[in-house]
C-alpha positions in Angstrom: 151.3 -114.2 -33.7 149.8 -116.8 -31.4 151.1 -120.5 -30.6 149.1 -123.2 -31.7 148.3 -124.1 -28.1 146.8 -120.7 -27.5 144.9 -121.1 -30.9 143.4 -124.3 -29.9 142.4 -123.2 -26.7 140.2 -120.4 -28.6 138.7 -122.8 -30.9 137.6 -125.1 -28.5 136.1 -122.6 -26.4 134.4 -121.3 -29.4 132.9 -124.4 -30.6 131.7 -125.3 -27.4 129.9 -122.1 -27.4 128.4 -123.2 -31.0 127.2 -126.9 -30.3 125.8 -125.5 -26.9 128.0 -127.4 -24.3 128.1 -126.3 -20.9 130.5 -126.1 -18.2 129.5 -128.5 -15.2 129.7 -126.7 -12.0 129.3 -128.1 -8.5 125.6 -127.3 -7.6 124.6 -124.5 -5.1 124.3 -125.6 -1.6 121.1 -124.9 -0.4 120.9 -122.2 2.7 120.8 -123.2 6.3 118.3 -120.5 6.9 116.4 -118.2 4.5 113.1 -115.5 5.8 111.7 -112.8 4.0 111.0 -110.1 6.5 108.6 -107.5 5.8 109.4 -108.6 1.7 113.3 -108.6 2.0 115.2 -111.8 1.7 117.9 -112.7 4.0 119.8 -116.3 3.4 122.2 -117.8 6.1 124.1 -119.8 3.8 127.3 -121.5 5.5 129.0 -121.3 8.7 132.4 -119.8 6.9 135.0 -119.1 9.3 136.7 -119.9 12.8 139.2 -117.5 14.8 140.2 -117.2 18.3 142.5 -114.8 20.7 144.2 -116.2 23.5 143.2 -115.2 27.1 146.4 -114.0 28.2 147.3 -111.8 25.6 148.8 -108.2 26.6 149.0 -104.9 24.9 151.1 -102.7 24.8 150.7 -101.3 28.4 151.4 -104.3 29.2 147.4 -105.3 30.2 145.4 -108.0 29.4 143.6 -107.8 26.0 139.7 -108.4 25.7 138.1 -106.7 22.5 134.2 -108.3 22.1 132.2 -106.0 23.8 132.2 -104.3 19.6 134.3 -104.3 16.8 134.7 -102.1 13.3 136.8 -103.4 10.3 138.3 -101.1 7.9 140.3 -101.7 4.9 138.9 -105.0 3.8 140.7 -106.0 0.8 140.9 -109.4 -1.0 144.5 -110.4 -1.8 145.0 -113.7 -3.8 142.6 -116.3 -1.7 143.2 -114.5 1.2 141.6 -111.2 3.1 143.5 -108.6 4.7 141.8 -105.9 6.9 142.0 -103.2 10.1 140.1 -104.4 13.1 139.3 -102.2 15.9 138.3 -104.1 18.9 136.5 -102.6 22.0 136.6 -104.0 25.3 134.2 -103.2 28.0 135.2 -101.7 32.1 138.1 -103.9 32.1 138.6 -107.2 34.7 136.0 -106.8 37.5 135.3 -110.4 39.0 136.5 -108.8 42.1 135.4 -105.7 41.7 135.5 -102.7 39.0 139.3 -101.3 38.9 140.6 -97.9 37.6 141.7 -99.7 34.3 141.8 -97.0 31.5 139.0 -97.4 29.1 140.7 -98.4 25.7 140.4 -99.7 22.3 142.9 -102.2 20.9 143.9 -102.0 17.2 144.7 -105.4 14.7 145.5 -106.7 11.4 143.7 -109.5 10.5 143.6 -112.3 7.8 140.9 -114.5 7.3 141.4 -117.6 4.9 138.5 -119.2 3.3 137.5 -123.0 3.8 135.1 -123.7 1.1 135.7 -127.5 1.6 135.4 -127.3 5.5 132.8 -130.3 6.4 132.1 -132.3 9.4 133.7 -135.1 8.2 136.6 -133.0 7.1 137.1 -130.3 9.2 138.9 -126.8 8.8 141.6 -125.3 11.6 140.9 -121.7 12.3 140.9 -119.4 9.2 140.8 -116.0 11.1 144.0 -114.5 12.5 145.1 -111.6 14.7 147.9 -109.6 14.6 147.7 -107.3 17.4 149.4 -103.9 16.7 148.4 -101.1 18.9 146.5 -99.3 21.8 144.6 -96.1 21.9 144.0 -94.9 25.6 140.9 -93.2 26.2 140.8 -89.6 28.2 138.4 -87.0 29.1 137.8 -83.3 27.6 140.9 -82.3 29.8 143.0 -85.3 28.7 143.3 -86.8 32.2 142.1 -90.5 31.6 139.1 -92.1 32.0 138.1 -95.1 34.3 136.1 -98.3 34.1 135.5 -97.9 37.6 131.5 -97.9 38.6 130.0 -94.0 39.0 129.7 -93.8 42.5 127.3 -91.2 44.5 129.8 -88.1 45.0 128.0 -86.8 41.4 129.3 -86.4 38.4 131.8 -84.3 36.5 131.0 -81.2 34.4 132.9 -79.6 31.3 132.3 -76.8 29.6 129.9 -77.9 26.8 129.5 -81.4 28.1 126.4 -82.6 30.0 127.2 -84.0 33.8 128.9 -87.4 33.2 129.3 -90.6 35.1 132.5 -90.5 37.2 134.2 -92.1 40.4 136.1 -90.8 43.0 139.1 -93.3 43.9 141.2 -93.5 46.7 145.2 -94.3 46.0 146.3 -95.5 42.7 142.2 -97.1 42.4 143.6 -100.7 42.6 143.7 -101.6 46.1 147.3 -99.7 45.8 148.9 -96.3 47.2 148.4 -93.5 45.2 147.3 -89.5 45.0 143.5 -90.7 44.3 141.3 -89.0 42.0 138.0 -88.3 40.1 137.7 -89.6 36.5 134.5 -90.2 34.1 133.6 -93.8 34.2 133.2 -95.5 31.3 131.6 -98.8 30.4 132.0 -98.9 26.6 129.9 -101.3 24.7 129.3 -100.2 21.1 131.6 -99.4 18.7 131.5 -97.3 15.4 134.8 -95.8 13.7 134.5 -93.0 11.2 136.6 -92.5 7.8 139.0 -90.0 9.7 139.8 -92.1 12.5 137.5 -90.7 15.3 135.0 -92.7 16.5 132.0 -93.1 18.4 131.5 -95.3 21.7 128.0 -96.0 23.5 128.4 -96.7 27.5 126.3 -99.0 29.8 127.0 -96.6 33.1 124.9 -93.5 31.7 123.8 -94.5 29.5 125.9 -92.0 27.2 126.9 -91.7 23.9 130.5 -90.5 23.5 132.5 -89.0 20.4 136.4 -89.4 20.6 139.3 -87.9 18.5 141.2 -90.5 16.7 143.8 -90.0 19.2 141.3 -91.1 22.1 140.2 -87.3 23.5 136.4 -87.0 24.5 135.1 -84.4 22.1 131.6 -84.8 22.1 128.8 -86.3 24.9 125.5 -87.3 24.1 122.5 -87.7 27.7 119.9 -89.8 26.7 116.5 -89.2 26.7 114.8 -88.3 30.4 113.1 -91.9 30.1 116.4 -93.6 30.3 118.1 -91.8 32.5 118.7 -94.1 35.5 116.8 -92.0 38.6 117.0 -92.9 42.5 115.2 -90.6 44.4 113.6 -88.3 41.6 118.1 -87.2 40.8 119.8 -88.7 38.2 122.0 -91.5 39.6 124.8 -93.6 37.6 125.8 -95.9 40.2 125.3 -99.8 38.7 125.9 -101.3 42.1 129.2 -102.9 40.8 131.4 -101.4 43.5 135.3 -101.5 43.4 138.0 -103.5 43.9 138.9 -102.1 47.1 136.7 -102.6 49.2 132.9 -101.8 49.5 131.4 -98.4 49.4 128.2 -96.7 49.8 125.7 -98.9 47.6 123.1 -97.2 45.6 120.0 -97.0 47.3 117.9 -98.3 46.0 120.1 -100.9 44.5 118.1 -100.9 41.0 117.0 -97.2 39.6 113.5 -96.1 39.7 113.4 -95.2 36.6 115.4 -95.1 33.4 118.1 -98.1 32.7 118.8 -101.4 34.4 121.8 -102.0 35.8 123.4 -103.3 33.4 121.7 -102.9 30.7 122.5 -99.9 29.3 123.5 -98.7 25.2 124.8 -101.9 24.4 124.1 -101.9 20.8 125.6 -98.8 18.1 125.4 -98.4 14.4 125.8 -95.9 11.7 124.6 -95.0 8.2 126.8 -95.9 5.4 126.9 -91.8 4.8 127.9 -91.1 8.2 125.3 -89.3 8.9 122.6 -91.1 11.4 123.4 -93.0 14.7 121.3 -95.5 15.8 121.7 -96.5 19.5 119.6 -99.4 21.5 119.3 -100.2 25.0 120.5 -103.8 25.9 117.0 -104.5 27.6 114.0 -102.8 28.8 114.3 -99.7 31.6 112.4 -100.2 34.5 109.4 -98.7 34.0 108.6 -100.5 30.3 109.0 -104.0 31.9 112.6 -104.2 32.8 111.9 -104.9 36.6 111.0 -108.3 35.6 113.7 -110.7 34.0 110.8 -112.4 32.3 108.9 -109.0 31.0 112.1 -106.8 29.4 111.4 -107.2 26.1 110.4 -104.1 25.0 113.9 -102.2 24.1 113.9 -98.7 23.1 115.9 -97.7 19.5 116.7 -94.2 18.9 118.1 -92.4 15.9 120.3 -89.6 15.9 121.5 -86.9 13.2 125.3 -86.0 12.8 126.3 -82.6 11.1 129.4 -81.5 11.1 129.3 -77.7 12.5 129.3 -74.5 9.6 132.0 -72.6 9.3 136.0 -73.1 8.6 137.3 -76.5 9.7 140.2 -76.1 12.4 143.0 -78.6 12.8 141.7 -81.5 14.5 138.6 -80.3 15.3 136.2 -83.8 15.4 133.3 -81.7 16.8 129.5 -82.6 15.7 126.3 -81.6 16.2 123.7 -84.5 17.3 119.9 -84.3 16.8 117.8 -86.9 18.7 115.5 -87.3 15.6 113.3 -90.9 16.6 112.6 -93.5 19.2 111.2 -97.0 18.5 110.1 -100.2 20.6 112.3 -102.9 19.8 110.3 -106.6 21.1 113.2 -108.7 21.9 112.8 -112.6 21.8 111.9 -114.8 24.6 113.4 -118.6 25.1 112.4 -121.1 27.4 116.0 -122.0 29.8 116.9 -125.0 31.3 114.8 -124.9 34.0 111.8 -124.3 31.8 111.4 -120.8 32.4 110.5 -118.1 30.0 113.3 -115.4 30.0 113.7 -112.7 27.5 117.1 -112.3 25.2 118.9 -109.2 25.9 120.4 -107.6 22.8 124.2 -107.3 22.7 124.8 -105.3 19.0 123.2 -103.8 16.1 124.3 -103.4 12.8 122.7 -101.3 9.8 121.4 -102.7 6.6 119.1 -99.9 5.6 116.9 -96.9 6.9 114.6 -99.4 7.8 115.9 -102.6 8.6 118.7 -103.6 11.0 120.8 -106.8 12.3 120.6 -107.4 15.8 122.3 -109.6 18.2 119.9 -111.3 21.1 121.3 -114.0 23.1 120.6 -115.9 26.0 123.2 -115.9 29.4 125.2 -117.9 31.6 125.4 -120.9 29.3 128.4 -121.9 27.4 132.6 -122.4 28.1 133.1 -121.2 31.7 129.2 -122.7 32.7 128.0 -125.5 34.0 125.4 -125.3 31.8 127.1 -125.5 28.3 123.5 -125.8 25.6 122.7 -122.8 24.5 118.8 -122.0 24.0 119.2 -118.7 21.9 122.2 -117.3 20.4 120.7 -115.2 17.5 121.9 -113.0 14.8 118.0 -111.6 13.9 116.5 -108.6 11.6 114.6 -106.0 13.3 112.3 -103.6 10.9 111.1 -100.7 11.8 109.2 -99.5 8.7 105.3 -99.8 10.5 106.6 -99.0 14.2 105.2 -95.8 15.9 108.1 -92.6 16.4 107.5 -92.5 20.6 109.7 -89.7 20.7 108.5 -86.8 22.6 107.4 -85.9 26.2 105.1 -88.5 26.8 107.3 -91.3 26.7 110.7 -89.5 27.2 109.3 -88.0 30.4 111.6 -88.4 33.8 109.3 -90.3 36.2 106.2 -91.3 34.2 107.5 -92.2 30.6 106.8 -95.6 30.6 105.5 -97.6 27.3 103.8 -100.6 28.9 101.0 -100.6 31.2 102.2 -101.6 35.0 105.0 -99.5 35.2 107.7 -100.9 37.8 105.4 -101.7 40.3 103.5 -104.2 38.1 105.9 -105.1 35.5 104.4 -106.0 32.0 105.5 -106.7 28.6 102.2 -105.2 27.4 102.5 -101.9 25.5 100.5 -99.0 25.9 97.7 -98.1 23.1 99.2 -96.6 20.2 102.2 -97.6 20.0 103.0 -100.4 17.4 106.5 -101.9 18.4 108.7 -102.8 15.1 108.8 -106.1 14.1 111.5 -108.6 14.6 112.7 -111.7 12.1 114.5 -114.5 13.4 117.1 -115.2 11.4 120.4 -116.7 11.8 121.1 -119.0 14.6 124.8 -119.5 16.0 124.0 -122.8 17.5 123.7 -125.4 15.0 126.3 -127.8 15.5 125.9 -129.3 11.7 127.7 -125.8 11.0 129.9 -125.2 13.8 131.3 -128.4 13.3 133.2 -127.4 10.0 136.1 -126.2 12.1 137.8 -126.7 14.9 140.1 -124.9 17.6 143.7 -124.7 17.5 144.0 -127.9 19.5 141.7 -130.0 17.2 138.5 -129.5 19.7 135.4 -129.5 17.1 133.5 -126.0 18.0 130.0 -127.3 19.2 127.4 -125.8 21.7 126.2 -128.1 24.6 128.0 -131.1 25.5 131.6 -131.6 26.8 133.3 -128.1 27.9 136.6 -128.2 26.1 138.0 -125.5 23.9 135.3 -125.7 21.4 132.7 -125.4 23.1 131.2 -121.9 22.4 131.9 -119.1 25.0 128.7 -117.4 26.5 129.0 -113.5 25.6 128.6 -113.3 21.6 128.7 -109.1 21.5 129.9 -107.5 18.3 129.3 -107.7 14.8 131.3 -106.4 11.6 129.8 -107.3 7.8 132.0 -107.3 4.6 131.7 -107.9 1.0 132.7 -111.0 -0.3 133.8 -109.8 -3.2 136.6 -108.2 -1.3 135.9 -104.4 -2.3 137.1 -101.6 0.1 134.4 -99.4 -0.8 132.0 -101.6 -2.5 128.9 -103.8 -1.7 128.8 -107.2 -3.1 126.8 -107.3 -6.5 125.3 -110.9 -5.9 124.7 -109.5 -2.2 127.2 -111.6 -0.5 128.7 -110.6 2.9 130.8 -112.1 5.2 129.3 -111.4 9.2 131.9 -111.6 11.9 130.9 -112.2 15.5 133.6 -112.2 18.4 132.8 -113.0 21.7 133.4 -110.9 25.0 135.5 -113.2 27.4 135.4 -110.6 30.4 139.2 -110.7 30.7 138.7 -114.2 32.4 142.0 -115.7 32.3 145.3 -117.5 34.6 147.6 -115.3 33.5 146.2 -111.7 33.4 147.7 -108.5 34.0 145.8 -104.7 35.0 147.1 -101.4 35.8 150.2 -101.6 33.0 150.9 -104.6 34.0 151.7 -104.2 37.3 149.1 -106.3 39.1 148.8 -110.0 38.0 145.8 -111.7 38.6 144.0 -115.3 37.8 140.2 -115.2 37.6 138.8 -118.1 39.5 134.8 -117.1 38.5 134.7 -119.4 35.9 134.6 -123.1 35.5 137.4 -123.5 33.4 140.8 -121.2 34.1 140.9 -119.3 31.1 138.4 -118.0 27.9 139.9 -117.1 24.7 137.9 -114.9 22.5 136.0 -116.6 20.1 135.1 -115.1 16.5 132.7 -116.8 13.9 132.6 -116.1 10.0 129.0 -116.4 8.5 128.7 -116.5 4.9 124.9 -114.7 4.9 122.8 -113.1 1.5 121.3 -109.7 2.2 117.9 -108.2 0.1 118.8 -107.6 -3.7 120.2 -104.1 -4.1 121.1 -103.8 -0.4 123.9 -101.0 0.8 124.6 -102.0 4.3 127.1 -100.3 6.6 130.4 -102.5 5.6 132.8 -102.7 8.5 
């Protein structure tokens, strides 16, 4: 029998419905930004969170942790008023202020907890509400099980394994850090993009090659994909993977010429990587234009290349731990990166640092300026965005004309007269400006752990945004692990790469202590921002 209290509650509710009374809800705030990109609507609703990982955090091997080159999030779930998940964080080639060194590339795994702070405001900012709990690290090895290295590829030639293309490699003396040891030769990897599959295996896109690499869940290389010839770095008519980043143990012979004649620029490789939700299509984007496509000029390098690969498991019985996959190059598009005017009044290209799948024709992209923010004398960023790329009307340029190893330029002028004017017959993708990181009325809703308000520009304190924002993860507000939000609302997490800058750092399995002096501050914590956004109605984006 229902209690009197239960009966009254139900009766009042029914009566309210009969007489037409309504419950008053607070008005929904206007979005910060709303756009339409080829008829698809996107909204940046608010900044929803901030977090940081200390610059002197160390992994299970005793080395300093950095995670901002790329992230992937799995097991996202809502528990009460909190969200919990597993975050995979990818560092690049290791601390290299004084030269590249023989750090083994790796992948870090964290548990994260996000506690929404809907009442955060400029008047009453919230403390950090995204927390990181380190769990373990996976070291990366070649097909033979030998460790890979963060050393820049040298001029001695690459390494070859059965079933693999020739891969960038470095020959090093001693221990590869300037100390005694047996020396050796290892595959060189400057990791930039990350996709983690459901079985725990993962793909990494690389800066040196630039290559795509598939690893088993234990970190062993099982597949390698060489890019089209037009993207390979060519010097003197030969592939030359060196990027003119000499080692910590002393200057070696510099590549000649310093920059490639053709192909990817130094330090401008496969920066962005994403996958379709069904795992059947991999997408990768160069950080900015190749040398022949305007990359020889800092103001003309806006036309970058965006590649599509299909993924298919081999036919036949699946063997234990068989992570092999058939990869087919399907398509290539031109993406015009945005430009901005820097503090000196110069027009520059905002090179991209990450991409994320929304649909087969639309993707998020993270273009940004450089050498501004915490750690630099210039603190005001002019362009730090998540924008939308639409390829529905773009020309597929895949084929011998634009993938040629010597004459594959998509812009007029080539290397000798760099230009951002596309040759006839190419329609580029559409770039739609969307989410601006730098809006202080949103940033100031949160503080760093020491109470400094988060901000762009102005005083250099713990709240000033870092320079290098390089990673994205997209997660449903409704908290469903494998579903999509029925209101099309998502949290977009971005994390900065701190380049291992700390005054309490360790390398070589904790044997060598260092204090970085390259920055205007003694350390850079890795910062995280959480944006609340609305995607086009019925979107089925990549989650994680």
